[in-house]
N, CA, C and O atoms as CSV, one atom per row, in Angstrom:
chain,resi,resn,atom,element,x,y,z
A,1,MET,N,N,-44.309,-17.716,-3.623
A,1,MET,CA,C,-44.704,-16.653,-2.751
A,1,MET,C,C,-46.017,-16.762,-1.993
A,1,MET,O,O,-46.248,-15.990,-1.062
A,2,LEU,N,N,-46.852,-17.665,-2.350
A,2,LEU,CA,C,-48.134,-17.962,-1.689
A,2,LEU,C,C,-47.936,-18.101,-0.145
A,2,LEU,O,O,-48.808,-17.754,0.651
A,3,HIS,N,N,-46.775,-18.613,0.216
A,3,HIS,CA,C,-46.643,-19.094,1.655
A,3,HIS,C,C,-46.443,-17.632,2.448
A,3,HIS,O,O,-46.539,-17.595,3.675
A,4,LEU,N,N,-46.204,-16.618,1.784
A,4,LEU,CA,C,-46.009,-15.232,2.343
A,4,LEU,C,C,-47.284,-14.587,2.690
A,4,LEU,O,O,-47.319,-13.669,3.511
A,5,VAL,N,N,-48.335,-15.034,2.094
A,5,VAL,CA,C,-49.654,-14.230,2.159
A,5,VAL,C,C,-50.446,-15.065,3.274
A,5,VAL,O,O,-50.627,-16.282,3.235
A,6,ASP,N,N,-50.847,-14.264,4.191
A,6,ASP,CA,C,-51.638,-14.625,5.332
A,6,ASP,C,C,-53.083,-14.784,4.981
A,6,ASP,O,O,-53.709,-15.740,5.438
A,7,ALA,N,N,-53.710,-13.816,4.115
A,7,ALA,CA,C,-55.030,-13.944,3.867
A,7,ALA,C,C,-55.149,-13.030,2.513
A,7,ALA,O,O,-54.237,-12.270,2.186
A,8,ASP,N,N,-56.318,-13.168,1.780
A,8,ASP,CA,C,-56.650,-12.303,0.627
A,8,ASP,C,C,-58.052,-11.979,0.711
A,8,ASP,O,O,-58.894,-12.765,1.146
A,9,VAL,N,N,-58.300,-10.801,0.287
A,9,VAL,CA,C,-59.705,-10.291,0.362
A,9,VAL,C,C,-59.963,-9.635,-1.003
A,9,VAL,O,O,-59.219,-8.773,-1.471
A,10,TYR,N,N,-61.101,-10.117,-1.630
A,10,TYR,CA,C,-61.326,-9.617,-2.989
A,10,TYR,C,C,-62.777,-9.055,-2.945
A,10,TYR,O,O,-63.711,-9.647,-2.403
A,11,SER,N,N,-62.872,-7.817,-3.589
A,11,SER,CA,C,-64.269,-7.045,-3.428
A,11,SER,C,C,-65.354,-7.886,-4.084
A,11,SER,O,O,-66.530,-7.744,-3.749
A,12,SER,N,N,-64.977,-8.765,-5.018
A,12,SER,CA,C,-66.007,-9.581,-5.679
A,12,SER,C,C,-66.497,-10.566,-4.850
A,12,SER,O,O,-67.511,-11.207,-5.125
A,13,GLU,N,N,-65.800,-10.737,-3.790
A,13,GLU,CA,C,-66.363,-11.892,-2.666
A,13,GLU,C,C,-66.737,-11.320,-1.342
A,13,GLU,O,O,-66.843,-11.998,-0.320
A,14,THR,N,N,-66.945,-9.935,-1.422
A,14,THR,CA,C,-67.372,-9.239,-0.177
A,14,THR,C,C,-68.479,-8.277,-0.673
A,14,THR,O,O,-68.578,-8.007,-1.870
A,15,PRO,N,N,-69.318,-7.758,0.274
A,15,PRO,CA,C,-70.362,-6.645,-0.087
A,15,PRO,C,C,-69.653,-5.273,-0.229
A,15,PRO,O,O,-70.301,-4.250,-0.454
A,16,TRP,N,N,-68.223,-5.278,-0.083
A,16,TRP,CA,C,-67.640,-3.896,-0.162
A,16,TRP,C,C,-66.606,-3.775,-1.244
A,16,TRP,O,O,-66.013,-4.755,-1.693
A,17,VAL,N,N,-66.417,-2.604,-1.629
A,17,VAL,CA,C,-65.264,-2.249,-2.542
A,17,VAL,C,C,-64.499,-1.145,-1.976
A,17,VAL,O,O,-65.018,-0.387,-1.157
A,18,LYS,N,N,-63.187,-1.000,-2.402
A,18,LYS,CA,C,-62.318,0.064,-2.107
A,18,LYS,C,C,-62.993,1.263,-2.469
A,18,LYS,O,O,-63.579,1.212,-3.551
A,19,PRO,N,N,-63.058,2.380,-1.801
A,19,PRO,CA,C,-62.316,2.545,-0.549
A,19,PRO,C,C,-62.997,2.418,0.733
A,19,PRO,O,O,-62.555,2.875,1.788
A,20,ASN,N,N,-64.227,1.699,0.584
A,20,ASN,CA,C,-65.101,1.472,1.804
A,20,ASN,C,C,-64.106,0.909,2.857
A,20,ASN,O,O,-63.333,0.003,2.547
A,21,PRO,N,N,-64.133,1.493,4.202
A,21,PRO,CA,C,-63.242,1.047,5.214
A,21,PRO,C,C,-63.544,-0.527,5.507
A,21,PRO,O,O,-62.650,-1.265,5.921
A,22,GLU,N,N,-64.773,-0.953,5.279
A,22,GLU,CA,C,-65.088,-2.303,5.853
A,22,GLU,C,C,-64.132,-3.355,4.996
A,22,GLU,O,O,-63.717,-4.375,5.547
A,23,ILE,N,N,-63.842,-3.080,3.761
A,23,ILE,CA,C,-62.981,-4.045,3.122
A,23,ILE,C,C,-61.654,-4.198,3.564
A,23,ILE,O,O,-61.058,-5.267,3.431
A,24,PHE,N,N,-61.133,-3.164,4.101
A,24,PHE,CA,C,-59.777,-3.092,4.886
A,24,PHE,C,C,-59.909,-3.815,6.214
A,24,PHE,O,O,-59.097,-4.680,6.543
A,25,LEU,N,N,-60.963,-3.449,6.997
A,25,LEU,CA,C,-61.262,-4.015,8.192
A,25,LEU,C,C,-61.373,-5.548,8.061
A,25,LEU,O,O,-60.863,-6.282,8.908
A,26,GLU,N,N,-62.001,-5.997,7.060
A,26,GLU,CA,C,-62.256,-7.497,6.866
A,26,GLU,C,C,-60.863,-8.114,6.571
A,26,GLU,O,O,-60.665,-9.258,6.982
A,27,ALA,N,N,-59.915,-7.492,5.922
A,27,ALA,CA,C,-58.668,-8.103,5.777
A,27,ALA,C,C,-57.889,-8.069,7.100
A,27,ALA,O,O,-57.175,-9.042,7.341
A,28,SER,N,N,-57.939,-7.132,7.924
A,28,SER,CA,C,-57.374,-7.145,9.218
A,28,SER,C,C,-57.938,-8.291,10.221
A,28,SER,O,O,-57.223,-8.934,10.989
A,29,ARG,N,N,-59.264,-8.428,10.090
A,29,ARG,CA,C,-60.027,-9.535,10.906
A,29,ARG,C,C,-59.427,-10.828,10.391
A,29,ARG,O,O,-59.036,-11.653,11.217
A,30,ARG,N,N,-59.315,-11.088,9.012
A,30,ARG,CA,C,-58.925,-12.423,8.544
A,30,ARG,C,C,-57.444,-12.700,8.988
A,30,ARG,O,O,-57.110,-13.884,9.041
A,31,ILE,N,N,-56.640,-11.862,9.269
A,31,ILE,CA,C,-55.217,-12.195,9.725
A,31,ILE,C,C,-55.088,-11.841,11.208
A,31,ILE,O,O,-54.004,-11.949,11.780
A,32,GLY,N,N,-56.299,-11.379,11.892
A,32,GLY,CA,C,-56.307,-11.225,13.377
A,32,GLY,C,C,-55.263,-10.136,13.844
A,32,GLY,O,O,-54.576,-10.297,14.852
A,33,VAL,N,N,-55.197,-9.073,13.081
A,33,VAL,CA,C,-54.407,-8.099,13.533
A,33,VAL,C,C,-55.174,-6.747,13.644
A,33,VAL,O,O,-56.017,-6.462,12.793
A,34,ASP,N,N,-54.901,-5.934,14.653
A,34,ASP,CA,C,-55.611,-4.636,14.593
A,34,ASP,C,C,-55.249,-3.795,13.507
A,34,ASP,O,O,-54.081,-3.739,13.124
A,35,PRO,N,N,-56.216,-3.097,12.949
A,35,PRO,CA,C,-55.962,-2.273,11.736
A,35,PRO,C,C,-54.755,-1.256,12.038
A,35,PRO,O,O,-53.928,-1.024,11.157
A,36,ALA,N,N,-54.684,-0.720,13.170
A,36,ALA,CA,C,-53.578,0.194,13.603
A,36,ALA,C,C,-52.225,-0.499,13.286
A,36,ALA,O,O,-51.240,0.196,13.038
A,37,GLU,N,N,-52.162,-1.744,13.289
A,37,GLU,CA,C,-50.861,-2.490,13.029
A,37,GLU,C,C,-50.776,-2.878,11.683
A,37,GLU,O,O,-49.868,-3.649,11.370
A,38,CYS,N,N,-51.608,-2.456,10.788
A,38,CYS,CA,C,-51.585,-2.878,9.253
A,38,CYS,C,C,-51.089,-1.698,8.480
A,38,CYS,O,O,-51.274,-0.542,8.862
A,39,VAL,N,N,-50.468,-2.009,7.409
A,39,VAL,CA,C,-49.950,-1.137,6.480
A,39,VAL,C,C,-50.508,-1.579,5.016
A,39,VAL,O,O,-50.303,-2.738,4.658
A,40,TYR,N,N,-51.162,-0.740,4.220
A,40,TYR,CA,C,-51.737,-1.036,3.065
A,40,TYR,C,C,-50.844,-0.408,2.000
A,40,TYR,O,O,-50.428,0.746,2.111
A,41,VAL,N,N,-50.533,-1.277,0.862
A,41,VAL,CA,C,-49.691,-0.640,-0.098
A,41,VAL,C,C,-50.439,-0.741,-1.435
A,41,VAL,O,O,-50.941,-1.764,-1.901
A,42,GLY,N,N,-50.430,0.536,-1.998
A,42,GLY,CA,C,-51.244,0.558,-3.317
A,42,GLY,C,C,-50.751,1.740,-4.172
A,42,GLY,O,O,-49.865,2.489,-3.760
A,43,ASP,N,N,-51.365,1.898,-5.415
A,43,ASP,CA,C,-51.005,2.816,-6.430
A,43,ASP,C,C,-51.994,3.966,-6.714
A,43,ASP,O,O,-51.759,4.857,-7.531
A,44,ARG,N,N,-53.133,3.877,-5.966
A,44,ARG,CA,C,-54.210,4.838,-6.140
A,44,ARG,C,C,-54.366,5.663,-4.920
A,44,ARG,O,O,-54.520,5.118,-3.827
A,45,GLY,N,N,-54.335,6.932,-5.053
A,45,GLY,CA,C,-54.575,7.833,-3.854
A,45,GLY,C,C,-55.988,7.569,-3.210
A,45,GLY,O,O,-56.029,7.325,-2.004
A,46,TYR,N,N,-56.946,7.599,-3.820
A,46,TYR,CA,C,-58.415,7.519,-3.164
A,46,TYR,C,C,-58.538,6.248,-2.572
A,46,TYR,O,O,-58.694,6.102,-1.360
A,47,GLU,N,N,-58.466,5.205,-3.481
A,47,GLU,CA,C,-58.825,3.849,-3.078
A,47,GLU,C,C,-57.724,3.216,-2.122
A,47,GLU,O,O,-58.066,2.530,-1.159
A,48,ASP,N,N,-56.412,3.463,-2.415
A,48,ASP,CA,C,-55.345,2.759,-1.622
A,48,ASP,C,C,-54.759,3.680,-0.561
A,48,ASP,O,O,-53.930,3.216,0.221
A,49,VAL,N,N,-55.112,4.884,-0.486
A,49,VAL,CA,C,-54.587,5.757,0.778
A,49,VAL,C,C,-55.838,6.145,1.664
A,49,VAL,O,O,-55.959,5.814,2.844
A,50,HIS,N,N,-56.787,6.916,0.917
A,50,HIS,CA,C,-57.903,7.401,1.843
A,50,HIS,C,C,-58.703,6.093,2.378
A,50,HIS,O,O,-59.223,6.111,3.494
A,51,GLY,N,N,-58.770,5.088,1.628
A,51,GLY,CA,C,-59.611,3.847,2.151
A,51,GLY,C,C,-58.954,3.265,3.348
A,51,GLY,O,O,-59.600,3.187,4.393
A,52,PRO,N,N,-57.745,2.856,3.289
A,52,PRO,CA,C,-57.113,2.149,4.452
A,52,PRO,C,C,-56.899,3.179,5.609
A,52,PRO,O,O,-56.967,2.748,6.760
A,53,GLN,N,N,-56.675,4.354,5.421
A,53,GLN,CA,C,-56.571,5.415,6.416
A,53,GLN,C,C,-57.892,5.488,7.185
A,53,GLN,O,O,-57.953,5.519,8.414
A,54,SER,N,N,-58.996,5.515,6.321
A,54,SER,CA,C,-60.328,5.525,6.990
A,54,SER,C,C,-60.614,4.308,7.893
A,54,SER,O,O,-61.455,4.387,8.787
A,55,ALA,N,N,-59.956,3.253,7.672
A,55,ALA,CA,C,-60.073,2.045,8.537
A,55,ALA,C,C,-59.069,1.943,9.667
A,55,ALA,O,O,-59.011,0.952,10.394
A,56,GLY,N,N,-58.279,3.003,9.791
A,56,GLY,CA,C,-57.250,3.133,10.858
A,56,GLY,C,C,-56.001,2.535,10.488
A,56,GLY,O,O,-55.191,2.324,11.390
A,57,MET,N,N,-55.691,2.205,9.216
A,57,MET,CA,C,-54.377,1.590,8.809
A,57,MET,C,C,-53.520,2.737,8.168
A,57,MET,O,O,-54.034,3.749,7.690
A,58,ARG,N,N,-52.190,2.498,8.198
A,58,ARG,CA,C,-51.223,3.233,7.544
A,58,ARG,C,C,-51.383,2.904,6.011
A,58,ARG,O,O,-51.918,1.855,5.652
A,59,ALA,N,N,-50.931,3.776,5.179
A,59,ALA,CA,C,-50.958,3.653,3.763
A,59,ALA,C,C,-49.640,4.103,3.022
A,59,ALA,O,O,-49.154,5.219,3.206
A,60,ILE,N,N,-49.100,3.176,2.182
A,60,ILE,CA,C,-47.901,3.493,1.406
A,60,ILE,C,C,-48.401,3.667,0.083
A,60,ILE,O,O,-49.270,2.883,-0.300
A,61,LEU,N,N,-47.943,4.680,-0.774
A,61,LEU,CA,C,-48.178,4.874,-2.090
A,61,LEU,C,C,-47.131,4.601,-2.999
A,61,LEU,O,O,-46.030,5.150,-2.947
A,62,VAL,N,N,-47.505,3.670,-3.914
A,62,VAL,CA,C,-46.388,3.414,-4.943
A,62,VAL,C,C,-46.899,4.076,-6.246
A,62,VAL,O,O,-47.749,3.520,-6.942
A,63,PRO,N,N,-46.388,5.215,-6.542
A,63,PRO,CA,C,-47.078,6.066,-7.671
A,63,PRO,C,C,-46.506,5.690,-9.123
A,63,PRO,O,O,-46.077,6.522,-9.923
A,64,HIS,N,N,-46.563,4.440,-9.314
A,64,HIS,CA,C,-45.985,4.088,-10.736
A,64,HIS,C,C,-47.208,3.814,-11.842
A,64,HIS,O,O,-46.938,3.784,-13.043
A,65,SER,N,N,-48.408,3.640,-11.413
A,65,SER,CA,C,-49.490,3.428,-12.447
A,65,SER,C,C,-49.718,4.683,-13.144
A,65,SER,O,O,-49.585,5.774,-12.590
A,66,ASP,N,N,-50.076,4.524,-14.414
A,66,ASP,CA,C,-50.465,5.614,-15.269
A,66,ASP,C,C,-52.078,5.516,-15.212
A,66,ASP,O,O,-52.654,4.870,-16.087
A,67,ILE,N,N,-52.793,6.142,-14.204
A,67,ILE,CA,C,-54.092,5.902,-14.079
A,67,ILE,C,C,-54.803,7.095,-14.846
A,67,ILE,O,O,-54.543,8.271,-14.588
A,68,PRO,N,N,-55.592,6.758,-15.674
A,68,PRO,CA,C,-56.289,7.666,-16.536
A,68,PRO,C,C,-57.079,8.746,-15.701
A,68,PRO,O,O,-57.734,8.433,-14.707
A,69,GLU,N,N,-56.984,9.896,-16.118
A,69,GLU,CA,C,-57.638,11.087,-15.308
A,69,GLU,C,C,-59.159,10.762,-15.014
A,69,GLU,O,O,-59.644,10.990,-13.906
A,70,TYR,N,N,-59.853,10.247,-16.005
A,70,TYR,CA,C,-61.174,9.911,-15.612
A,70,TYR,C,C,-61.450,8.951,-14.539
A,70,TYR,O,O,-62.589,8.879,-14.078
A,71,GLN,N,N,-60.462,8.177,-14.086
A,71,GLN,CA,C,-60.572,7.186,-13.153
A,71,GLN,C,C,-60.068,7.759,-11.719
A,71,GLN,O,O,-60.227,7.123,-10.677
A,72,GLN,N,N,-59.491,8.934,-11.778
A,72,GLN,CA,C,-58.853,9.603,-10.566
A,72,GLN,C,C,-60.034,10.384,-9.828
A,72,GLN,O,O,-60.885,11.046,-10.422
A,73,VAL,N,N,-59.957,10.209,-8.426
A,73,VAL,CA,C,-60.994,10.736,-7.643
A,73,VAL,C,C,-60.174,11.885,-6.821
A,73,VAL,O,O,-59.057,11.632,-6.370
A,74,ALA,N,N,-60.688,12.951,-6.679
A,74,ALA,CA,C,-60.150,14.122,-5.866
A,74,ALA,C,C,-60.336,13.688,-4.360
A,74,ALA,O,O,-61.378,13.196,-3.927
A,75,HIS,N,N,-59.193,13.931,-3.610
A,75,HIS,CA,C,-59.384,13.617,-2.213
A,75,HIS,C,C,-58.264,14.482,-1.453
A,75,HIS,O,O,-57.469,15.206,-2.053
A,76,GLU,N,N,-58.296,14.335,-0.198
A,76,GLU,CA,C,-57.247,15.094,0.740
A,76,GLU,C,C,-56.375,14.205,1.399
A,76,GLU,O,O,-55.520,14.682,2.144
A,77,ALA,N,N,-56.466,12.871,1.227
A,77,ALA,CA,C,-55.633,12.010,1.869
A,77,ALA,C,C,-54.189,12.058,1.512
A,77,ALA,O,O,-53.851,12.120,0.329
A,78,THR,N,N,-53.305,12.032,2.500
A,78,THR,CA,C,-51.845,12.109,2.349
A,78,THR,C,C,-51.278,10.811,2.656
A,78,THR,O,O,-51.424,10.412,3.811
A,79,PRO,N,N,-50.621,10.037,1.778
A,79,PRO,CA,C,-49.946,8.821,2.224
A,79,PRO,C,C,-48.953,8.923,3.361
A,79,PRO,O,O,-48.170,9.870,3.437
A,80,ASP,N,N,-48.993,7.936,4.246
A,80,ASP,CA,C,-47.896,7.883,5.259
A,80,ASP,C,C,-46.528,7.762,4.830
A,80,ASP,O,O,-45.614,8.135,5.565
A,81,ALA,N,N,-46.293,7.197,3.534
A,81,ALA,CA,C,-45.078,7.142,2.965
A,81,ALA,C,C,-45.297,6.940,1.482
A,81,ALA,O,O,-46.397,6.563,1.078
A,82,VAL,N,N,-44.334,7.167,0.690
A,82,VAL,CA,C,-44.275,7.093,-0.743
A,82,VAL,C,C,-43.015,6.219,-0.977
A,82,VAL,O,O,-41.982,6.472,-0.357
A,83,VAL,N,N,-43.081,5.211,-1.848
A,83,VAL,CA,C,-42.003,4.369,-2.265
A,83,VAL,C,C,-42.057,4.335,-3.699
A,83,VAL,O,O,-43.109,4.505,-4.317
A,84,HIS,N,N,-40.757,4.082,-4.334
A,84,HIS,CA,C,-40.642,3.907,-5.759
A,84,HIS,C,C,-40.230,2.517,-6.134
A,84,HIS,O,O,-40.199,2.130,-7.302
A,85,GLU,N,N,-39.924,1.805,-5.130
A,85,GLU,CA,C,-39.421,0.504,-5.145
A,85,GLU,C,C,-40.119,-0.357,-4.061
A,85,GLU,O,O,-40.055,-0.005,-2.883
A,86,LEU,N,N,-40.832,-1.558,-4.457
A,86,LEU,CA,C,-41.422,-2.277,-3.347
A,86,LEU,C,C,-40.556,-2.661,-2.372
A,86,LEU,O,O,-40.995,-2.700,-1.223
A,87,LYS,N,N,-39.260,-2.996,-2.604
A,87,LYS,CA,C,-38.408,-3.463,-1.627
A,87,LYS,C,C,-38.204,-2.432,-0.390
A,87,LYS,O,O,-37.785,-2.790,0.711
A,88,ASP,N,N,-38.525,-1.227,-0.697
A,88,ASP,CA,C,-38.422,-0.124,0.354
A,88,ASP,C,C,-39.563,-0.342,1.371
A,88,ASP,O,O,-39.498,0.077,2.527
A,89,VAL,N,N,-40.604,-1.020,0.872
A,89,VAL,CA,C,-41.728,-1.104,1.912
A,89,VAL,C,C,-41.360,-1.788,3.221
A,89,VAL,O,O,-41.816,-1.379,4.289
A,90,LEU,N,N,-40.513,-2.857,3.137
A,90,LEU,CA,C,-40.054,-3.516,4.378
A,90,LEU,C,C,-39.274,-2.547,5.332
A,90,LEU,O,O,-39.459,-2.586,6.549
A,91,ASP,N,N,-38.476,-1.758,4.797
A,91,ASP,CA,C,-37.589,-0.922,5.651
A,91,ASP,C,C,-38.525,0.111,6.352
A,91,ASP,O,O,-38.350,0.386,7.539
A,92,ILE,N,N,-39.512,0.678,5.619
A,92,ILE,CA,C,-40.390,1.531,6.222
A,92,ILE,C,C,-41.258,0.919,7.375
A,92,ILE,O,O,-41.420,1.487,8.455
A,93,ALA,N,N,-41.770,-0.229,7.060
A,93,ALA,CA,C,-42.541,-0.992,8.049
A,93,ALA,C,C,-41.651,-1.279,9.321
A,93,ALA,O,O,-42.093,-1.053,10.448
A,94,LEU,N,N,-40.505,-1.735,9.130
A,94,LEU,CA,C,-39.645,-2.059,10.246
A,94,LEU,C,C,-39.241,-0.746,11.004
A,94,LEU,O,O,-39.027,-0.845,12.212
A,95,ARG,N,N,-39.128,0.401,10.432
A,95,ARG,CA,C,-38.818,1.536,11.056
A,95,ARG,C,C,-40.082,1.945,11.871
A,95,ARG,O,O,-39.919,2.251,13.052
A,96,TRP,N,N,-41.341,1.974,11.321
A,96,TRP,CA,C,-42.508,2.285,12.029
A,96,TRP,C,C,-42.615,1.346,13.310
A,96,TRP,O,O,-43.069,1.762,14.376
A,97,ASP,N,N,-42.168,0.064,13.124
A,97,ASP,CA,C,-42.336,-0.773,14.198
A,97,ASP,C,C,-41.229,-0.608,15.315
A,97,ASP,O,O,-41.201,-1.274,16.350
A,98,GLY,N,N,-40.426,0.262,15.001
A,98,GLY,CA,C,-39.157,0.524,15.989
A,98,GLY,C,C,-38.110,-0.499,15.830
A,98,GLY,O,O,-37.285,-0.557,16.741
A,99,ARG,N,N,-37.984,-1.351,14.802
A,99,ARG,CA,C,-36.855,-2.260,14.654
A,99,ARG,C,C,-35.782,-1.764,13.696
A,99,ARG,O,O,-34.902,-2.524,13.291
A,100,ARG,N,N,-35.853,-0.545,13.352
A,100,ARG,CA,C,-34.722,0.017,12.540
A,100,ARG,C,C,-34.670,1.484,12.901
A,100,ARG,O,O,-33.827,2.217,12.383
């Protein structure tokens, strides 16, 4: 699967952590794509929806993790899409791109 990954960004290797928009912008810079053309997929509302949306990306929420209440952060971000199966991410991205 590594051949499918164009770049990776780890907060331990940057000065930023999620949800700081800079870490998402760094990811888009590394692959040479405008943030408006990027989609971030994650399981946490604040870090994985609010963060990428603050950087100009779309966000898809996969609400499968049992995140302890003490780790949850209140926010007003609404995901651009919600999926329950990772296989559905491709269909959504292709629809947004006008190819479906």
